[in-house]
C-alpha positions, 0 to 999 in steps of 0.5 A: 115762135115769139119771145115774151116775158111773164110778169115775174121776168121769166122768158118764154115763147108762144106760137102766133098762130095759136093766139086769138087776140091781145088786150091791155087791161092795163097789163097785156093779156094774150088770149090763145085759141085753147082758152088759156090766157097769158099775162106778159110784161111787154106792151100790146104793140111790142107783142104785135111788132114781134108777131109781124116780124115773125110772119115776115121771117117765115114768109107766112100770113094767117089765112083770114077772110076779110069779106063777108060770107054772101053765099045766101045773098044771091041766087047763083054766082053769076049775080055776084059779078053783074055790074 
């Protein structure tokens, strides 16, 4: 969990694994996978730094695929590995 501050000064903790994205509008808005949005006093960059530190301390990284799904682009798997 990472510590953040609501706009009224109240501290609370949020699970980085439940975050979908962060915006500055100009207030920082954390959007959760549940659809809930949380306004926080910290800048987005500060929240991101805390998330990175959380992953470092817990030795965990979210499983995100950065490659395009290409299952339908090739007849079979051998085509993918041809030079």
